[in-house]
Backbone atoms as SQL, in Angstrom:
CREATE TABLE atoms (id INTEGER PRIMARY KEY, chain TEXT, resi INTEGER, resn TEXT, atom TEXT, x REAL, y REAL, z REAL);
INSERT INTO atoms VALUES
  (1, 'A', 1, 'GLN', 'N', 0.849, -1.291, 0.157),
  (2, 'A', 1, 'GLN', 'CA', 0.031, 0.022, -0.024),
  (3, 'A', 1, 'GLN', 'C', 1.055, 1.245, 0.113),
  (4, 'A', 2, 'VAL', 'N', 0.636, 2.210, -0.792),
  (5, 'A', 2, 'VAL', 'CA', 1.018, 3.650, -0.836),
  (6, 'A', 2, 'VAL', 'C', 0.346, 4.426, -0.615),
  (7, 'A', 3, 'ASP', 'N', 0.586, 5.574, 0.327),
  (8, 'A', 3, 'ASP', 'CA', -0.130, 6.754, 0.207),
  (9, 'A', 3, 'ASP', 'C', 0.537, 7.856, -0.343),
  (10, 'A', 4, 'LEU', 'N', -0.144, 8.475, -1.285),
  (11, 'A', 4, 'LEU', 'CA', 0.518, 9.663, -1.932),
  (12, 'A', 4, 'LEU', 'C', -0.358, 10.723, -1.438),
  (13, 'A', 5, 'VAL', 'N', 0.292, 11.810, -1.307),
  (14, 'A', 5, 'VAL', 'CA', 0.061, 13.056, -0.841),
  (15, 'A', 5, 'VAL', 'C', 0.714, 14.138, -1.884),
  (16, 'A', 6, 'GLU', 'N', -0.453, 15.194, -2.523),
  (17, 'A', 6, 'GLU', 'CA', 0.120, 16.369, -3.431),
  (18, 'A', 6, 'GLU', 'C', 0.088, 17.764, -2.435),
  (19, 'A', 7, 'SER', 'N', 1.049, 18.442, -2.946),
  (20, 'A', 7, 'SER', 'CA', 0.973, 19.735, -2.612),
  (21, 'A', 7, 'SER', 'C', 1.389, 20.623, -3.742),
  (22, 'A', 8, 'GLY', 'N', 1.114, 21.942, -3.300),
  (23, 'A', 8, 'GLY', 'CA', 1.717, 23.006, -3.925),
  (24, 'A', 8, 'GLY', 'C', 0.733, 23.814, -4.991),
  (25, 'A', 9, 'GLY', 'N', -0.565, 23.482, -4.975),
  (26, 'A', 9, 'GLY', 'CA', -1.587, 24.085, -5.732),
  (27, 'A', 9, 'GLY', 'C', -1.781, 25.211, -5.021),
  (28, 'A', 10, 'GLY', 'N', -2.579, 26.080, -5.585),
  (29, 'A', 10, 'GLY', 'CA', -2.955, 27.216, -5.219),
  (30, 'A', 10, 'GLY', 'C', -3.531, 28.202, -6.315),
  (31, 'A', 11, 'LEU', 'N', -3.902, 29.328, -5.775),
  (32, 'A', 11, 'LEU', 'CA', -4.328, 30.523, -7.233),
  (33, 'A', 11, 'LEU', 'C', -3.109, 31.183, -7.707),
  (34, 'A', 12, 'VAL', 'N', -3.418, 31.246, -9.003),
  (35, 'A', 12, 'VAL', 'CA', -2.508, 31.894, -9.704),
  (36, 'A', 12, 'VAL', 'C', -3.114, 32.918, -10.988),
  (37, 'A', 13, 'GLN', 'N', -2.471, 33.649, -11.271),
  (38, 'A', 13, 'GLN', 'CA', -2.906, 34.509, -12.711),
  (39, 'A', 13, 'GLN', 'C', -2.548, 33.897, -13.957),
  (40, 'A', 14, 'ALA', 'N', -3.230, 33.763, -15.060),
  (41, 'A', 14, 'ALA', 'CA', -2.898, 33.748, -16.145),
  (42, 'A', 14, 'ALA', 'C', -1.542, 34.318, -16.412),
  (43, 'A', 15, 'GLY', 'N', -0.909, 33.361, -17.010),
  (44, 'A', 15, 'GLY', 'CA', 0.702, 33.245, -17.411),
  (45, 'A', 15, 'GLY', 'C', 1.610, 33.072, -16.332),
  (46, 'A', 16, 'GLY', 'N', 1.127, 32.626, -15.281),
  (47, 'A', 16, 'GLY', 'CA', 2.068, 32.371, -13.951),
  (48, 'A', 16, 'GLY', 'C', 2.658, 31.107, -14.076),
  (49, 'A', 17, 'SER', 'N', 2.888, 30.514, -12.491),
  (50, 'A', 17, 'SER', 'CA', 3.642, 29.303, -12.510),
  (51, 'A', 17, 'SER', 'C', 3.224, 28.714, -11.213),
  (52, 'A', 18, 'LEU', 'N', 3.329, 27.461, -11.179),
  (53, 'A', 18, 'LEU', 'CA', 3.131, 26.494, -9.945),
  (54, 'A', 18, 'LEU', 'C', 3.706, 25.217, -10.242),
  (55, 'A', 19, 'ARG', 'N', 4.351, 24.928, -9.157),
  (56, 'A', 19, 'ARG', 'CA', 4.893, 23.562, -8.917),
  (57, 'A', 19, 'ARG', 'C', 4.368, 22.668, -8.198),
  (58, 'A', 20, 'LEU', 'N', 3.680, 21.638, -8.665),
  (59, 'A', 20, 'LEU', 'CA', 3.207, 20.680, -7.717),
  (60, 'A', 20, 'LEU', 'C', 4.133, 19.253, -7.312),
  (61, 'A', 21, 'SER', 'N', 3.841, 18.954, -6.205),
  (62, 'A', 21, 'SER', 'CA', 4.851, 18.048, -5.839),
  (63, 'A', 21, 'SER', 'C', 3.972, 16.664, -5.499),
  (64, 'A', 22, 'CYS', 'N', 4.433, 15.634, -5.417),
  (65, 'A', 22, 'CYS', 'CA', 4.059, 14.138, -4.935),
  (66, 'A', 22, 'CYS', 'C', 4.765, 13.539, -4.113),
  (67, 'A', 23, 'ALA', 'N', 4.097, 13.087, -3.002),
  (68, 'A', 23, 'ALA', 'CA', 5.491, 12.492, -2.033),
  (69, 'A', 23, 'ALA', 'C', 4.594, 11.454, -1.595),
  (70, 'A', 24, 'ALA', 'N', 5.158, 9.960, -1.189),
  (71, 'A', 24, 'ALA', 'CA', 4.704, 8.860, -0.549),
  (72, 'A', 24, 'ALA', 'C', 4.676, 8.988, 0.921),
  (73, 'A', 25, 'SER', 'N', 3.754, 9.098, 1.463),
  (74, 'A', 25, 'SER', 'CA', 3.616, 9.441, 2.839),
  (75, 'A', 25, 'SER', 'C', 3.758, 7.911, 3.428),
  (76, 'A', 26, 'ARG', 'N', 3.534, 6.957, 2.811),
  (77, 'A', 26, 'ARG', 'CA', 3.562, 5.587, 3.162),
  (78, 'A', 26, 'ARG', 'C', 4.133, 4.793, 2.168),
  (79, 'A', 27, 'GLY', 'N', 5.155, 4.014, 2.254),
  (80, 'A', 27, 'GLY', 'CA', 5.444, 3.330, 1.089),
  (81, 'A', 27, 'GLY', 'C', 6.306, 4.064, 0.092),
  (82, 'A', 28, 'THR', 'N', 6.436, 3.342, -1.095),
  (83, 'A', 28, 'THR', 'CA', 7.464, 3.998, -2.335),
  (84, 'A', 28, 'THR', 'C', 7.046, 3.889, -3.395),
  (85, 'A', 29, 'PHE', 'N', 7.176, 4.896, -4.315),
  (86, 'A', 29, 'PHE', 'CA', 7.087, 4.448, -5.807),
  (87, 'A', 29, 'PHE', 'C', 8.338, 4.793, -6.467),
  (88, 'A', 30, 'ILE', 'N', 9.472, 4.089, -6.088),
  (89, 'A', 30, 'ILE', 'CA', 10.713, 4.128, -6.515),
  (90, 'A', 30, 'ILE', 'C', 10.481, 2.838, -7.825),
  (91, 'A', 31, 'ASN', 'N', 10.777, 3.653, -8.963),
  (92, 'A', 31, 'ASN', 'CA', 11.208, 2.416, -9.824),
  (93, 'A', 31, 'ASN', 'C', 9.891, 2.041, -10.464),
  (94, 'A', 32, 'VAL', 'N', 8.344, 2.835, -10.238),
  (95, 'A', 32, 'VAL', 'CA', 7.351, 2.614, -11.069),
  (96, 'A', 32, 'VAL', 'C', 7.326, 3.891, -11.334),
  (97, 'A', 33, 'ALA', 'N', 6.137, 3.600, -12.799),
  (98, 'A', 33, 'ALA', 'CA', 5.499, 4.807, -13.308),
  (99, 'A', 33, 'ALA', 'C', 4.519, 5.737, -12.449),
  (100, 'A', 34, 'VAL', 'N', 4.694, 7.137, -12.547),
  (101, 'A', 34, 'VAL', 'CA', 4.073, 7.679, -11.873),
  (102, 'A', 34, 'VAL', 'C', 3.158, 8.664, -12.733),
  (103, 'A', 35, 'GLY', 'N', 2.042, 8.847, -12.828),
  (104, 'A', 35, 'GLY', 'CA', 1.209, 9.863, -13.557),
  (105, 'A', 35, 'GLY', 'C', 0.506, 11.272, -12.680),
  (106, 'A', 36, 'TRP', 'N', 0.339, 12.202, -13.481),
  (107, 'A', 36, 'TRP', 'CA', -0.656, 13.349, -13.072),
  (108, 'A', 36, 'TRP', 'C', -1.940, 13.352, -13.913),
  (109, 'A', 37, 'PHE', 'N', -2.874, 13.593, -12.997),
  (110, 'A', 37, 'PHE', 'CA', -4.116, 13.679, -13.649),
  (111, 'A', 37, 'PHE', 'C', -4.745, 14.934, -13.254),
  (112, 'A', 38, 'ARG', 'N', -5.827, 15.202, -13.870),
  (113, 'A', 38, 'ARG', 'CA', -6.642, 16.490, -13.414),
  (114, 'A', 38, 'ARG', 'C', -8.276, 16.413, -13.823),
  (115, 'A', 39, 'GLN', 'N', -8.899, 16.936, -12.809),
  (116, 'A', 39, 'GLN', 'CA', -10.508, 17.109, -13.040),
  (117, 'A', 39, 'GLN', 'C', -10.895, 18.549, -12.870),
  (118, 'A', 40, 'PRO', 'N', -11.435, 18.885, -14.231),
  (119, 'A', 40, 'PRO', 'CA', -11.906, 20.438, -14.338),
  (120, 'A', 40, 'PRO', 'C', -12.966, 20.437, -13.821),
  (121, 'A', 41, 'PRO', 'N', -13.594, 21.453, -13.517),
  (122, 'A', 41, 'PRO', 'CA', -15.164, 21.570, -12.755),
  (123, 'A', 41, 'PRO', 'C', -16.088, 21.170, -13.507),
  (124, 'A', 42, 'GLY', 'N', -16.885, 20.214, -13.063),
  (125, 'A', 42, 'GLY', 'CA', -18.077, 19.429, -13.930),
  (126, 'A', 42, 'GLY', 'C', -17.406, 18.648, -15.217),
  (127, 'A', 43, 'GLN', 'N', -16.000, 18.422, -14.969),
  (128, 'A', 43, 'GLN', 'CA', -15.713, 17.398, -16.092),
  (129, 'A', 43, 'GLN', 'C', -15.304, 16.250, -15.665),
  (130, 'A', 44, 'GLU', 'N', -15.028, 15.212, -16.467),
  (131, 'A', 44, 'GLU', 'CA', -14.125, 13.903, -16.296),
  (132, 'A', 44, 'GLU', 'C', -12.712, 14.073, -15.778),
  (133, 'A', 45, 'ARG', 'N', -12.300, 13.262, -15.207),
  (134, 'A', 45, 'ARG', 'CA', -10.796, 13.579, -14.931),
  (135, 'A', 45, 'ARG', 'C', -9.933, 13.047, -16.140),
  (136, 'A', 46, 'GLU', 'N', -8.847, 13.615, -16.260),
  (137, 'A', 46, 'GLU', 'CA', -8.201, 13.339, -17.461),
  (138, 'A', 46, 'GLU', 'C', -6.567, 13.462, -17.473),
  (139, 'A', 47, 'PHE', 'N', -6.025, 12.707, -18.268),
  (140, 'A', 47, 'PHE', 'CA', -4.649, 12.520, -18.198),
  (141, 'A', 47, 'PHE', 'C', -3.871, 13.874, -18.287),
  (142, 'A', 48, 'VAL', 'N', -2.688, 13.751, -17.656),
  (143, 'A', 48, 'VAL', 'CA', -2.040, 15.482, -17.777),
  (144, 'A', 48, 'VAL', 'C', -0.494, 14.897, -18.105),
  (145, 'A', 49, 'ALA', 'N', 0.051, 14.160, -17.556),
  (146, 'A', 49, 'ALA', 'CA', 1.450, 13.939, -17.860),
  (147, 'A', 49, 'ALA', 'C', 1.881, 12.484, -17.088),
  (148, 'A', 50, 'ALA', 'N', 2.867, 11.952, -17.394),
  (149, 'A', 50, 'ALA', 'CA', 3.409, 10.882, -16.678),
  (150, 'A', 50, 'ALA', 'C', 4.762, 10.550, -16.820),
  (151, 'A', 51, 'VAL', 'N', 5.647, 9.788, -16.121),
  (152, 'A', 51, 'VAL', 'CA', 6.762, 9.841, -16.074),
  (153, 'A', 51, 'VAL', 'C', 7.284, 8.328, -15.735),
  (154, 'A', 52, 'ASN', 'N', 8.234, 7.606, -16.495),
  (155, 'A', 52, 'ASN', 'CA', 8.342, 6.377, -16.279),
  (156, 'A', 52, 'ASN', 'C', 9.257, 5.891, -14.999),
  (157, 'A', 53, 'GLY', 'N', 9.492, 4.745, -14.533),
  (158, 'A', 53, 'GLY', 'CA', 10.456, 4.410, -13.231),
  (159, 'A', 53, 'GLY', 'C', 11.545, 5.064, -13.088),
  (160, 'A', 54, 'ASN', 'N', 12.550, 5.155, -14.099),
  (161, 'A', 54, 'ASN', 'CA', 13.529, 5.693, -13.647),
  (162, 'A', 54, 'ASN', 'C', 13.760, 7.549, -14.047),
  (163, 'A', 55, 'GLY', 'N', 12.567, 7.750, -14.690),
  (164, 'A', 55, 'GLY', 'CA', 12.593, 9.300, -15.171),
  (165, 'A', 55, 'GLY', 'C', 12.903, 9.812, -16.435),
  (166, 'A', 56, 'GLU', 'N', 13.259, 8.583, -17.202),
  (167, 'A', 56, 'GLU', 'CA', 14.096, 9.217, -18.323),
  (168, 'A', 56, 'GLU', 'C', 13.127, 9.347, -19.531),
  (169, 'A', 57, 'THR', 'N', 11.715, 8.888, -19.392),
  (170, 'A', 57, 'THR', 'CA', 10.916, 8.790, -20.351),
  (171, 'A', 57, 'THR', 'C', 9.513, 9.388, -19.876),
  (172, 'A', 58, 'THR', 'N', 9.084, 10.699, -20.561),
  (173, 'A', 58, 'THR', 'CA', 7.826, 11.471, -20.120),
  (174, 'A', 58, 'THR', 'C', 7.027, 11.598, -21.076),
  (175, 'A', 59, 'TYR', 'N', 5.857, 11.798, -20.895),
  (176, 'A', 59, 'TYR', 'CA', 4.565, 12.046, -22.030),
  (177, 'A', 59, 'TYR', 'C', 3.747, 12.871, -20.998),
  (178, 'A', 60, 'TYR', 'N', 3.301, 13.711, -22.106),
  (179, 'A', 60, 'TYR', 'CA', 2.078, 14.676, -22.175),
  (180, 'A', 60, 'TYR', 'C', 1.170, 14.898, -22.824),
  (181, 'A', 61, 'SER', 'N', -0.262, 15.142, -22.273),
  (182, 'A', 61, 'SER', 'CA', -1.211, 15.589, -22.978),
  (183, 'A', 61, 'SER', 'C', -1.051, 16.882, -23.840),
  (184, 'A', 62, 'ASP', 'N', -1.953, 16.805, -24.966),
  (185, 'A', 62, 'ASP', 'CA', -1.522, 17.880, -26.114),
  (186, 'A', 62, 'ASP', 'C', -1.882, 19.129, -25.354),
  (187, 'A', 63, 'PRO', 'N', -2.667, 19.265, -24.276),
  (188, 'A', 63, 'PRO', 'CA', -2.966, 20.615, -23.975),
  (189, 'A', 63, 'PRO', 'C', -1.937, 21.427, -23.090),
  (190, 'A', 64, 'VAL', 'N', -1.081, 20.444, -22.439),
  (191, 'A', 64, 'VAL', 'CA', -0.047, 20.917, -21.510),
  (192, 'A', 64, 'VAL', 'C', 1.494, 20.687, -22.196),
  (193, 'A', 65, 'GLN', 'N', 1.546, 20.090, -23.206),
  (194, 'A', 65, 'GLN', 'CA', 2.518, 19.898, -24.154),
  (195, 'A', 65, 'GLN', 'C', 3.441, 21.274, -24.200),
  (196, 'A', 66, 'GLY', 'N', 4.446, 21.163, -23.631),
  (197, 'A', 66, 'GLY', 'CA', 5.328, 22.574, -24.213),
  (198, 'A', 66, 'GLY', 'C', 5.426, 23.638, -22.750),
  (199, 'A', 67, 'ARG', 'N', 4.413, 23.240, -21.646),
  (200, 'A', 67, 'ARG', 'CA', 4.246, 24.258, -20.937),
  (201, 'A', 67, 'ARG', 'C', 4.562, 23.942, -19.123),
  (202, 'A', 68, 'PHE', 'N', 4.132, 22.427, -19.232),
  (203, 'A', 68, 'PHE', 'CA', 4.289, 21.354, -18.263),
  (204, 'A', 68, 'PHE', 'C', 5.452, 20.681, -18.046),
  (205, 'A', 69, 'THR', 'N', 6.219, 20.227, -17.342),
  (206, 'A', 69, 'THR', 'CA', 7.263, 19.415, -16.990),
  (207, 'A', 69, 'THR', 'C', 7.225, 18.776, -15.886),
  (208, 'A', 70, 'VAL', 'N', 7.236, 17.158, -16.100),
  (209, 'A', 70, 'VAL', 'CA', 7.191, 16.321, -15.073),
  (210, 'A', 70, 'VAL', 'C', 8.536, 15.665, -14.842),
  (211, 'A', 71, 'SER', 'N', 8.800, 15.228, -13.548),
  (212, 'A', 71, 'SER', 'CA', 10.413, 14.967, -13.220),
  (213, 'A', 71, 'SER', 'C', 9.979, 14.033, -11.710),
  (214, 'A', 72, 'ARG', 'N', 11.072, 13.619, -11.523),
  (215, 'A', 72, 'ARG', 'CA', 11.143, 12.754, -10.515),
  (216, 'A', 72, 'ARG', 'C', 12.425, 12.629, -9.505),
  (217, 'A', 73, 'ASP', 'N', 12.408, 12.356, -8.635),
  (218, 'A', 73, 'ASP', 'CA', 13.699, 12.181, -7.736),
  (219, 'A', 73, 'ASP', 'C', 13.666, 10.806, -6.616),
  (220, 'A', 74, 'ASN', 'N', 14.209, 10.076, -7.141),
  (221, 'A', 74, 'ASN', 'CA', 14.077, 8.689, -6.588),
  (222, 'A', 74, 'ASN', 'C', 14.835, 8.502, -5.637),
  (223, 'A', 75, 'ILE', 'N', 15.526, 9.361, -5.045),
  (224, 'A', 75, 'ILE', 'CA', 16.128, 9.356, -3.450),
  (225, 'A', 75, 'ILE', 'C', 15.269, 9.836, -2.412),
  (226, 'A', 76, 'ARG', 'N', 14.701, 11.296, -3.026),
  (227, 'A', 76, 'ARG', 'CA', 13.520, 11.819, -2.162),
  (228, 'A', 76, 'ARG', 'C', 12.291, 11.011, -2.319),
  (229, 'A', 77, 'ASN', 'N', 12.007, 10.218, -3.092),
  (230, 'A', 77, 'ASN', 'CA', 10.841, 9.345, -3.276),
  (231, 'A', 77, 'ASN', 'C', 9.622, 10.787, -3.453),
  (232, 'A', 78, 'THR', 'N', 9.881, 11.331, -4.392),
  (233, 'A', 78, 'THR', 'CA', 9.249, 12.666, -4.791),
  (234, 'A', 78, 'THR', 'C', 8.924, 12.609, -6.660),
  (235, 'A', 79, 'VAL', 'N', 7.627, 13.213, -7.009),
  (236, 'A', 79, 'VAL', 'CA', 7.692, 13.583, -8.267),
  (237, 'A', 79, 'VAL', 'C', 6.852, 14.694, -8.443),
  (238, 'A', 80, 'SER', 'N', 7.596, 15.579, -9.176),
  (239, 'A', 80, 'SER', 'CA', 7.168, 16.918, -9.426),
  (240, 'A', 80, 'SER', 'C', 6.569, 17.179, -10.733),
  (241, 'A', 81, 'LEU', 'N', 5.642, 18.451, -10.925),
  (242, 'A', 81, 'LEU', 'CA', 4.923, 18.569, -11.922),
  (243, 'A', 81, 'LEU', 'C', 4.946, 20.494, -12.163),
  (244, 'A', 82, 'GLN', 'N', 6.108, 20.737, -12.765),
  (245, 'A', 82, 'GLN', 'CA', 6.444, 22.221, -13.140),
  (246, 'A', 82, 'GLN', 'C', 5.540, 22.705, -14.253),
  (247, 'A', 83, 'MET', 'N', 4.178, 23.506, -13.642),
  (248, 'A', 83, 'MET', 'CA', 3.470, 24.150, -14.554),
  (249, 'A', 83, 'MET', 'C', 3.792, 25.494, -15.015),
  (250, 'A', 84, 'ASP', 'N', 4.054, 25.901, -16.142),
  (251, 'A', 84, 'ASP', 'CA', 4.320, 27.309, -16.725),
  (252, 'A', 84, 'ASP', 'C', 3.335, 27.702, -17.871),
  (253, 'A', 85, 'ASN', 'N', 3.493, 29.260, -17.954),
  (254, 'A', 85, 'ASN', 'CA', 2.352, 29.638, -18.550),
  (255, 'A', 85, 'ASN', 'C', 0.779, 29.222, -18.459),
  (256, 'A', 86, 'LEU', 'N', 0.378, 29.103, -17.217),
  (257, 'A', 86, 'LEU', 'CA', -0.761, 28.781, -16.973),
  (258, 'A', 86, 'LEU', 'C', -1.874, 29.489, -17.540),
  (259, 'A', 87, 'LYS', 'N', -3.007, 28.845, -17.794),
  (260, 'A', 87, 'LYS', 'CA', -3.810, 29.493, -18.470),
  (261, 'A', 87, 'LYS', 'C', -5.206, 29.240, -17.681),
  (262, 'A', 88, 'PRO', 'N', -6.476, 29.835, -17.742),
  (263, 'A', 88, 'PRO', 'CA', -7.817, 29.470, -17.143),
  (264, 'A', 88, 'PRO', 'C', -8.259, 28.380, -17.054),
  (265, 'A', 89, 'GLU', 'N', -8.042, 27.655, -18.209),
  (266, 'A', 89, 'GLU', 'CA', -8.314, 26.216, -18.792),
  (267, 'A', 89, 'GLU', 'C', -7.612, 25.312, -17.988),
  (268, 'A', 90, 'ASP', 'N', -6.346, 25.553, -17.265),
  (269, 'A', 90, 'ASP', 'CA', -6.059, 24.471, -16.441),
  (270, 'A', 90, 'ASP', 'C', -6.455, 24.534, -14.881),
  (271, 'A', 91, 'THR', 'N', -7.303, 25.117, -14.848),
  (272, 'A', 91, 'THR', 'CA', -8.227, 25.262, -13.432),
  (273, 'A', 91, 'THR', 'C', -8.670, 23.721, -13.165),
  (274, 'A', 92, 'ALA', 'N', -8.219, 22.917, -12.271),
  (275, 'A', 92, 'ALA', 'CA', -8.790, 22.001, -12.013),
  (276, 'A', 92, 'ALA', 'C', -8.277, 21.498, -10.777),
  (277, 'A', 93, 'VAL', 'N', -8.875, 20.274, -10.119),
  (278, 'A', 93, 'VAL', 'CA', -8.228, 19.694, -9.302),
  (279, 'A', 93, 'VAL', 'C', -7.320, 18.406, -9.715),
  (280, 'A', 94, 'TYR', 'N', -5.882, 18.257, -9.167),
  (281, 'A', 94, 'TYR', 'CA', -4.636, 17.714, -9.574),
  (282, 'A', 94, 'TYR', 'C', -4.316, 16.640, -8.780),
  (283, 'A', 95, 'TYR', 'N', -4.467, 15.428, -9.650),
  (284, 'A', 95, 'TYR', 'CA', -3.921, 14.079, -8.624),
  (285, 'A', 95, 'TYR', 'C', -2.681, 13.494, -9.128),
  (286, 'A', 96, 'CYS', 'N', -1.746, 12.872, -8.419),
  (287, 'A', 96, 'CYS', 'CA', -1.297, 12.045, -8.870),
  (288, 'A', 96, 'CYS', 'C', -1.294, 10.639, -8.543),
  (289, 'A', 97, 'ALA', 'N', -0.599, 9.564, -9.364),
  (290, 'A', 97, 'ALA', 'CA', -1.264, 8.406, -8.894),
  (291, 'A', 97, 'ALA', 'C', 0.482, 7.433, -9.386),
  (292, 'A', 98, 'SER', 'N', 0.266, 6.312, -8.757),
  (293, 'A', 98, 'SER', 'CA', 1.362, 5.451, -9.071),
  (294, 'A', 98, 'SER', 'C', 0.807, 4.101, -9.385),
  (295, 'A', 99, 'ARG', 'N', 1.622, 3.416, -10.227),
  (296, 'A', 99, 'ARG', 'CA', 1.642, 2.160, -10.346),
  (297, 'A', 99, 'ARG', 'C', 1.899, 1.355, -9.326),
  (298, 'A', 100, 'SER', 'N', 1.307, 0.009, -9.278),
  (299, 'A', 100, 'SER', 'CA', 2.304, -0.890, -7.737),
  (300, 'A', 100, 'SER', 'C', 2.846, -1.551, -8.520),
  (301, 'A', 101, 'SER', 'N', 3.478, -2.062, -9.554),
  (302, 'A', 101, 'SER', 'CA', 4.469, -2.661, -10.427),
  (303, 'A', 101, 'SER', 'C', 4.381, -2.291, -11.589),
  (304, 'A', 102, 'GLY', 'N', 5.163, -1.497, -12.311),
  (305, 'A', 102, 'GLY', 'CA', 4.983, -1.126, -13.568),
  (306, 'A', 102, 'GLY', 'C', 6.133, -0.139, -13.878),
  (307, 'A', 103, 'PHE', 'N', 7.027, -0.205, -14.530),
  (308, 'A', 103, 'PHE', 'CA', 7.905, 0.692, -14.839),
  (309, 'A', 103, 'PHE', 'C', 7.567, 1.684, -16.028),
  (310, 'A', 104, 'TRP', 'N', 6.666, 1.110, -16.961),
  (311, 'A', 104, 'TRP', 'CA', 6.190, 2.183, -18.164),
  (312, 'A', 104, 'TRP', 'C', 5.015, 3.087, -17.993),
  (313, 'A', 105, 'LEU', 'N', 5.365, 4.214, -18.282),
  (314, 'A', 105, 'LEU', 'CA', 4.270, 4.914, -17.815),
  (315, 'A', 105, 'LEU', 'C', 2.793, 4.537, -18.802),
  (316, 'A', 106, 'SER', 'N', 1.893, 5.178, -18.419),
  (317, 'A', 106, 'SER', 'CA', 0.575, 5.076, -19.088),
  (318, 'A', 106, 'SER', 'C', -0.294, 6.048, -19.086),
  (319, 'A', 107, 'VAL', 'N', -1.200, 6.347, -20.090),
  (320, 'A', 107, 'VAL', 'CA', -2.053, 7.715, -19.874),
  (321, 'A', 107, 'VAL', 'C', -3.415, 7.167, -19.678),
  (322, 'A', 108, 'SER', 'N', -3.728, 5.745, -19.230),
  (323, 'A', 108, 'SER', 'CA', -4.835, 5.120, -18.868),
  (324, 'A', 108, 'SER', 'C', -4.699, 5.264, -17.160),
  (325, 'A', 109, 'GLN', 'N', -6.057, 5.713, -16.665),
  (326, 'A', 109, 'GLN', 'CA', -6.250, 5.947, -15.267),
  (327, 'A', 109, 'GLN', 'C', -6.291, 4.342, -14.685),
  (328, 'A', 110, 'GLY', 'N', -6.671, 3.752, -15.460),
  (329, 'A', 110, 'GLY', 'CA', -6.830, 2.220, -14.868),
  (330, 'A', 110, 'GLY', 'C', -5.652, 1.396, -14.608),
  (331, 'A', 111, 'ALA', 'N', -4.535, 2.308, -15.109),
  (332, 'A', 111, 'ALA', 'CA', -3.336, 1.275, -15.097),
  (333, 'A', 111, 'ALA', 'C', -2.476, 1.882, -13.832),
  (334, 'A', 112, 'TYR', 'N', -3.141, 2.793, -13.069),
  (335, 'A', 112, 'TYR', 'CA', -2.654, 3.202, -11.862),
  (336, 'A', 112, 'TYR', 'C', -3.303, 2.869, -10.663),
  (337, 'A', 113, 'ASP', 'N', -2.613, 1.972, -9.555),
  (338, 'A', 113, 'ASP', 'CA', -3.133, 1.563, -8.356),
  (339, 'A', 113, 'ASP', 'C', -3.420, 2.582, -7.412),
  (340, 'A', 114, 'TYR', 'N', -2.574, 3.526, -7.081),
  (341, 'A', 114, 'TYR', 'CA', -2.393, 4.362, -5.586),
  (342, 'A', 114, 'TYR', 'C', -2.793, 5.704, -6.256),
  (343, 'A', 115, 'TRP', 'N', -3.527, 6.555, -5.592),
  (344, 'A', 115, 'TRP', 'CA', -3.958, 7.781, -5.662),
  (345, 'A', 115, 'TRP', 'C', -3.954, 8.557, -4.601),
  (346, 'A', 116, 'GLY', 'N', -3.430, 10.118, -4.904),
  (347, 'A', 116, 'GLY', 'CA', -3.531, 11.358, -3.738),
  (348, 'A', 116, 'GLY', 'C', -4.940, 11.607, -3.648),
  (349, 'A', 117, 'ARG', 'N', -5.094, 12.318, -2.888),
  (350, 'A', 117, 'ARG', 'CA', -6.473, 13.108, -2.680),
  (351, 'A', 117, 'ARG', 'C', -6.732, 14.296, -3.609),
  (352, 'A', 118, 'GLY', 'N', -5.302, 14.826, -4.318),
  (353, 'A', 118, 'GLY', 'CA', -5.369, 15.997, -5.120),
  (354, 'A', 118, 'GLY', 'C', -5.389, 17.221, -4.654),
  (355, 'A', 119, 'THR', 'N', -5.123, 18.143, -5.430),
  (356, 'A', 119, 'THR', 'CA', -4.813, 19.501, -4.947),
  (357, 'A', 119, 'THR', 'C', -5.312, 20.468, -5.989),
  (358, 'A', 120, 'GLN', 'N', -5.914, 21.674, -5.398),
  (359, 'A', 120, 'GLN', 'CA', -6.657, 22.610, -6.248),
  (360, 'A', 120, 'GLN', 'C', -5.616, 23.337, -6.672),
  (361, 'A', 121, 'VAL', 'N', -5.837, 23.687, -8.205),
  (362, 'A', 121, 'VAL', 'CA', -5.099, 24.710, -9.039),
  (363, 'A', 121, 'VAL', 'C', -6.025, 25.425, -9.619),
  (364, 'A', 122, 'THR', 'N', -6.308, 26.886, -9.235),
  (365, 'A', 122, 'THR', 'CA', -7.112, 27.731, -9.868),
  (366, 'A', 122, 'THR', 'C', -6.344, 28.934, -10.736),
  (367, 'A', 123, 'VAL', 'N', -6.642, 29.082, -12.088),
  (368, 'A', 123, 'VAL', 'CA', -5.935, 30.406, -12.537),
  (369, 'A', 123, 'VAL', 'C', -6.607, 31.171, -13.040),
  (370, 'A', 124, 'SER', 'N', -6.627, 32.547, -12.461),
  (371, 'A', 124, 'SER', 'CA', -7.724, 33.486, -12.957),
  (372, 'A', 124, 'SER', 'C', -7.185, 34.122, -14.172),
  (373, 'A', 125, 'SER', 'N', -8.090, 34.731, -14.782),
  (374, 'A', 125, 'SER', 'CA', -7.625, 35.545, -16.190),
  (375, 'A', 125, 'SER', 'C', -7.401, 36.817, -15.849);
């Protein structure tokens, strides 16, 4: 069992930046893929970005490509999502998720076994 905790959300103006962090308060997600997902108000949860087990491969959804960067520190057991040039449409609850055993990243929510409770990101225009 792995308990994930997201932090770093908040209110920011359009064009600003935020850095989200995901940490394992219990267990570890070293060497397994970790993904970031978000749920905008009134919408379904969607894929944002993911990183494989050693951090060498990343993948992004089209709306965030070029603006968001996912990275991991397997020594500190953390995964970060750097979000730049934020837009109002990025407003959502952001979740991190990890696989229980799976090195390779996935865009599918069903591939991830452990989820954090989410952190709110609000971008004002």
